[in-house]
C-alpha positions as CSV (number, residue, x, y, z in Angstrom):
1,M,7.5,-1.6,-24.4
2,T,5.1,-3.3,-22.0
3,I,5.3,-3.6,-18.2
4,T,4.0,-6.8,-16.7
5,L,3.1,-6.6,-13.1
6,S,2.1,-9.4,-10.7
7,H,-0.8,-8.9,-8.4
8,F,1.5,-8.1,-5.5
9,S,3.6,-5.6,-7.4
10,A,0.5,-3.9,-8.7
11,A,-0.9,-3.7,-5.1
12,V,2.4,-2.3,-3.8
13,L,2.4,0.3,-6.6
14,F,-1.1,1.3,-5.7
15,A,-0.2,1.5,-2.0
16,L,2.7,3.8,-2.9
17,F,0.6,6.3,-4.8
18,A,-2.4,6.2,-2.4
19,S,-0.1,6.7,0.6
20,V,1.5,9.7,-1.0
21,V,-1.9,11.2,-1.7
22,F,-3.2,10.4,1.8
23,G,0.0,11.9,3.4
24,I,-0.3,15.1,1.5
25,T,-4.0,15.6,1.9
26,Q,-4.5,14.5,5.5
27,R,-1.7,16.2,7.4
28,N,-0.3,19.7,7.7
29,T,3.4,19.7,8.3
30,M,6.0,17.9,6.1
31,M,7.1,15.6,8.9
32,E,3.5,14.6,9.7
33,Q,2.9,14.0,6.0
34,V,5.9,11.7,5.6
35,R,5.1,9.8,8.8
36,Y,1.4,9.3,7.9
37,G,2.3,8.3,4.3
38,L,4.7,5.7,5.6
39,Y,2.1,4.5,8.1
40,C,-0.5,4.2,5.3
41,F,2.0,2.4,3.1
42,A,2.8,-0.1,5.8
43,M,-0.9,-0.7,6.5
44,F,-1.7,-1.2,2.8
45,V,1.1,-3.7,2.2
46,G,0.4,-5.5,5.5
47,G,-3.3,-5.7,4.5
48,V,-2.3,-7.2,1.1
49,I,-0.1,-9.8,2.8
50,V,-2.8,-10.7,5.3
51,A,-5.4,-10.9,2.6
52,G,-3.2,-13.2,0.6
53,W,-2.7,-15.6,3.5
54,V,-6.5,-15.6,4.1
55,M,-7.2,-16.4,0.5
56,W,-4.5,-19.1,0.5
57,M,-6.1,-20.7,3.6
58,L,-9.6,-20.6,2.0
59,R,-8.3,-22.2,-1.2
60,R,-6.8,-25.2,0.7
């Protein structure tokens, strides 16, 4: 069984795992950890989308 990921889905998967680690290690209370993890996830995914648009514009 093999899993084939696109670049975007691999980046989202990385964002998920990195956000969980950042939330756990950077904040103290559970609510702060969840909020910071969601914030990091949104920033990662937003950065991937912006970087994709920039690369698309450079290619044209």
